[in-house]
C-alpha positions as CSV (number, residue, x, y, z in Angstrom):
1,M,-35.0,16.5,-17.3
2,K,-32.4,16.5,-14.5
3,M,-29.1,18.0,-15.5
4,E,-26.0,15.9,-15.2
5,A,-23.7,17.1,-12.4
6,Q,-20.5,18.8,-13.5
7,P,-17.1,17.5,-12.5
8,L,-15.9,20.9,-11.5
9,P,-17.5,23.7,-9.4
10,W,-19.5,26.2,-11.5
11,W,-17.0,29.0,-11.1
12,A,-14.2,27.0,-12.7
13,Y,-16.2,27.1,-16.0
14,K,-16.2,30.9,-15.8
15,V,-12.3,31.0,-15.8
16,P,-10.9,31.8,-19.3
17,I,-9.1,28.9,-21.0
18,L,-9.7,26.6,-18.0
19,G,-13.5,26.6,-18.6
20,H,-13.0,25.9,-22.3
21,I,-10.6,23.0,-21.6
22,A,-12.9,21.6,-19.0
23,R,-15.8,21.5,-21.5
24,I,-13.8,19.3,-24.0
25,S,-15.5,15.9,-24.0
26,F,-12.3,13.9,-23.4
27,V,-11.2,16.2,-20.5
28,D,-14.7,16.1,-19.1
29,S,-14.7,12.3,-19.0
30,L,-11.3,12.2,-17.3
31,L,-12.5,14.7,-14.6
32,R,-15.4,12.4,-13.9
33,S,-13.2,9.4,-13.1
34,F,-12.0,8.9,-9.5
35,F,-9.5,6.4,-10.8
36,V,-7.9,8.7,-13.4
37,I,-7.7,11.7,-11.0
38,T,-6.3,9.5,-8.3
39,I,-3.5,8.2,-10.6
40,L,-2.6,11.7,-11.8
41,L,-2.5,13.0,-8.2
42,F,-0.5,10.0,-7.0
43,M,2.2,10.7,-9.6
44,A,2.2,14.3,-8.6
45,E,2.6,13.3,-5.0
46,V,5.5,11.0,-5.8
47,A,7.3,13.9,-7.4
48,L,6.4,16.3,-4.6
49,N,7.5,14.0,-1.8
50,I,10.9,13.3,-3.5
51,L,11.3,17.1,-3.9
52,I,10.5,17.7,-0.3
53,I,13.0,15.0,0.9
54,R,15.8,16.3,-1.3
55,R,15.2,20.0,-0.9
56,V,13.8,20.6,2.6
57,P,16.3,20.0,5.5
58,Y,15.4,17.3,8.0
59,T,14.9,18.6,11.5
60,E,15.3,16.2,14.4
61,I,12.3,16.2,16.8
62,D,11.2,12.8,18.0
63,W,12.9,10.2,15.7
64,Q,15.9,9.6,17.8
65,A,13.7,9.5,20.9
66,Y,11.6,6.8,19.2
67,M,14.7,4.8,18.4
68,S,16.0,5.0,22.0
69,E,12.6,3.9,23.3
70,V,12.4,0.7,21.2
71,Q,16.1,-0.2,21.5
72,P,15.9,-2.1,24.8
73,V,13.2,-4.3,23.5
74,L,15.2,-5.3,20.4
75,K,18.6,-5.6,22.0
76,Q,17.9,-6.8,25.6
77,W,14.4,-8.1,25.1
78,D,13.4,-5.8,28.0
79,F,9.6,-5.4,27.9
80,N,9.4,-3.4,31.2
81,Y,7.8,-0.1,30.2
82,S,9.5,1.7,33.0
83,H,12.9,0.9,31.3
84,L,11.8,2.2,27.9
85,R,12.9,5.9,27.7
86,G,14.1,8.4,25.1
87,D,15.4,11.9,25.0
88,T,11.9,13.3,25.6
89,G,11.1,11.1,28.6
90,P,9.5,7.7,29.2
91,L,7.7,5.8,26.5
92,V,4.0,6.8,26.4
93,Y,2.9,4.9,23.3
94,P,1.3,1.4,23.2
95,G,2.9,-1.9,22.1
96,G,2.1,-1.5,18.4
97,F,4.3,1.5,18.3
98,V,7.2,-0.4,19.8
99,W,7.0,-3.2,17.2
100,L,6.4,-0.8,14.3
101,Y,9.3,1.4,15.2
102,G,11.3,-1.7,16.1
103,I,11.0,-2.7,12.5
104,L,12.1,0.8,11.4
105,F,15.0,0.6,13.9
106,V,16.3,-2.5,12.1
107,S,15.5,-1.2,8.6
108,T,17.3,2.1,9.1
109,D,20.6,0.9,10.6
110,Q,19.4,1.5,14.2
111,G,17.8,4.8,13.2
112,Q,20.9,6.3,11.7
113,N,19.9,6.1,8.1
114,I,17.5,9.1,8.1
115,L,17.2,9.2,4.3
116,R,16.0,5.6,4.1
117,A,13.5,6.3,6.9
118,Q,12.2,9.3,5.0
119,Y,11.6,7.2,1.9
120,I,9.9,4.5,4.0
121,F,7.6,7.2,5.3
122,M,7.0,8.5,1.8
123,G,5.7,5.1,1.0
124,L,3.4,5.2,4.0
125,Y,2.2,8.6,3.0
126,L,1.4,7.5,-0.6
127,A,-0.5,4.4,0.8
128,T,-2.4,6.8,3.1
129,F,-3.2,9.0,0.2
130,L,-4.5,6.1,-1.9
131,A,-6.6,4.8,1.0
132,A,-8.2,8.3,1.5
133,C,-9.0,8.5,-2.2
134,A,-10.6,5.1,-2.1
135,V,-12.7,6.1,0.9
136,Y,-14.0,9.1,-1.0
137,A,-14.5,7.1,-4.3
138,K,-16.6,4.4,-2.5
139,S,-18.6,6.6,-0.2
140,M,-19.3,9.8,-2.2
141,K,-21.3,10.4,-5.3
142,M,-19.8,12.6,-8.0
143,S,-22.6,15.1,-7.7
144,R,-21.7,15.7,-4.0
145,F,-17.9,15.3,-4.3
146,P,-16.4,15.7,-7.8
147,P,-13.2,13.7,-8.2
148,A,-11.2,16.8,-9.0
149,F,-11.7,17.8,-5.3
150,L,-9.3,15.0,-4.4
151,A,-6.6,17.5,-5.2
152,L,-7.4,19.2,-1.9
153,L,-5.8,16.2,-0.2
154,C,-2.4,17.2,-1.6
155,L,-2.4,20.8,-0.3
156,S,-1.6,20.2,3.4
157,K,2.0,21.3,4.3
158,R,1.6,19.8,7.8
159,I,0.7,16.3,6.6
160,H,3.7,16.1,4.3
161,S,5.8,17.3,7.2
162,I,4.4,14.7,9.6
163,F,5.3,11.9,7.3
164,V,8.5,12.7,5.4
165,L,10.2,15.3,7.6
166,R,9.2,14.3,11.1
167,M,8.3,10.6,10.8
168,F,5.8,10.8,13.6
169,N,3.7,7.8,14.5
170,D,0.5,9.8,13.6
171,G,1.1,8.8,9.9
172,P,1.1,5.0,10.3
173,A,-1.8,5.2,12.8
174,I,-4.0,7.2,10.3
175,L,-3.1,4.8,7.5
176,L,-4.4,1.8,9.5
177,L,-7.5,3.9,10.4
178,Y,-8.3,4.6,6.8
179,L,-7.8,0.9,5.9
180,S,-10.3,0.1,8.7
181,I,-12.8,2.6,7.3
182,L,-12.4,1.0,3.8
183,C,-13.1,-2.4,5.3
184,L,-16.3,-1.0,6.9
185,I,-17.4,0.3,3.6
186,Y,-16.9,-3.2,2.1
187,K,-18.8,-4.7,5.1
188,R,-15.7,-6.5,6.4
189,K,-16.4,-5.7,10.0
190,V,-13.9,-8.1,11.6
191,S,-11.1,-6.9,9.4
192,A,-12.1,-3.3,10.2
193,C,-12.0,-4.0,13.9
194,V,-8.6,-5.7,13.7
195,L,-7.1,-2.8,11.7
196,Y,-8.7,-0.3,14.1
197,S,-7.1,-2.1,17.0
198,L,-3.7,-2.0,15.3
199,A,-4.2,1.8,14.7
200,V,-4.9,2.3,18.4
201,S,-1.9,0.3,19.3
202,V,0.3,2.7,17.4
203,K,-1.2,5.9,18.8
204,M,-4.0,6.2,21.3
205,N,-5.6,9.3,19.9
206,I,-7.2,7.0,17.3
207,F,-9.4,5.8,20.2
208,L,-11.4,9.0,19.7
209,F,-13.0,7.3,16.6
210,A,-14.3,4.5,18.8
211,P,-17.8,5.9,19.4
212,G,-18.3,6.2,15.6
213,L,-17.1,2.6,15.1
214,F,-19.4,1.4,17.9
215,L,-22.4,3.1,16.4
216,I,-21.7,1.7,13.0
217,L,-21.4,-1.8,14.4
218,L,-24.6,-1.4,16.3
219,A,-26.5,-0.1,13.3
220,D,-25.3,-3.0,11.2
221,G,-26.4,-5.6,13.8
222,G,-23.2,-6.3,15.8
223,I,-19.7,-7.4,14.8
224,W,-20.8,-10.8,13.4
């Protein structure tokens, strides 16, 4: 008879106390649930991100440059890219970036309300976290990726910094990419392509995923 896969790696059951707790029937059932683990980690991430925003000093890198780059579009309706510049030089990002950060420009008192911007990006981070968890839940079997391993998604100092301390455009672009991947998992190819195009319009490095998307569409018989 084939043994049922364990929700934790073998070495975790050798750790005193932890191994005993993990063997409790109720705890074992919780550890096998992607939904329960995701909710618990989500609540932990909410607390962690609030702590980061309140305790870690904000350091200006590109935020004011982003605001300067989108300001002519919103105030003068100037769509000439050669006129869109910031402290770091001319605008190098596509049109989706302009509209996204234009919305943020309006929502944060022309970029002056940094705290509000950080909480907006906290929301984007949490949405990205949920999208990543959903991708794993729908594409991986528990025997290959136990739900408890989702905790690894919470350990990156750099990702938290990119979202709530730096507010780079990498974050929104990756969120759109993960949503595109979810649509592919659910066989919503047109929606996946639309979301992928929006992600590219925010930051062009998402274009590096294009060969993979192309092969998936080919293997599945085209986009229709």
